[in-house]
N, C-alpha and C positions, 0 to 999 in steps of 0.2 A: 385679631389684629394686634392686641397687646402682646400675645405670644410671639409674633413675628418681630415686633420692635424689640422685645426683651432679648430674643435670640440674636438680633443684629448687634445690639449694644454689647452683649456678653461676648459674642464672636469677635467684635472689634477689639475689645480689651484683651482677650486671650491672644489674638494675633499680634498685638503690640507687645505683649509680654514675651511671646516666643521669638519675635523678631528683634528684640532689644539688643542681643549680642552683635547684631550687624550694624548697629548705630541708631541714634534717635531719629534721624531723617528717614531711614528705611522703615523703621517701625511705624512712624506716623503716616508715611505714604502707603503702607500696606494695610492699615486699619480698615479702609472702606472695602477692600477686596475680601478680607476675612469676615467682616460683618455681613456683606452681601452673600457670601457663601453659606454662612450659618443661617441667614434668613431663608435662602433657597432650600436648604435642607429641612428647616422647620416647616416651610410651606409644603414640601413634598410629604413630610410626615403627616401634616394635617389633612392633606388631600387623600393620603392612603387610609387614614382613619375614617374619612367622610364616606368613601365608597365611590361608585361610578355615577350615581344619580345627582347631578349638580343643579338640575333645573327646578326641583321642588325642595323647599326647606324640609328638614326632617320632621318638624312638628306638624306641618301641613300634610305631609304624606301619611303620617301616623293617623291623623284625624280622618283623612280620606278613606283609609282602609278600614277603620273602625265603623264608619257609616255604611260602607259597602258590604261588610260582613254580616 
């Protein structure tokens, strides 16, 4: 969760910096969109690292397979 918040804050700041040549109002109004986009990309990255099994936490699934083996 911290990773997503950090990505959103950094994305909002970068968006404001890149949009500043268009004016301060446009830069401020575009910050939520850039932050949301970066948070979405960070979430997709985390989902890709996690794999396809979302129902069982990783620690629980490892313990389960160790007992069964």
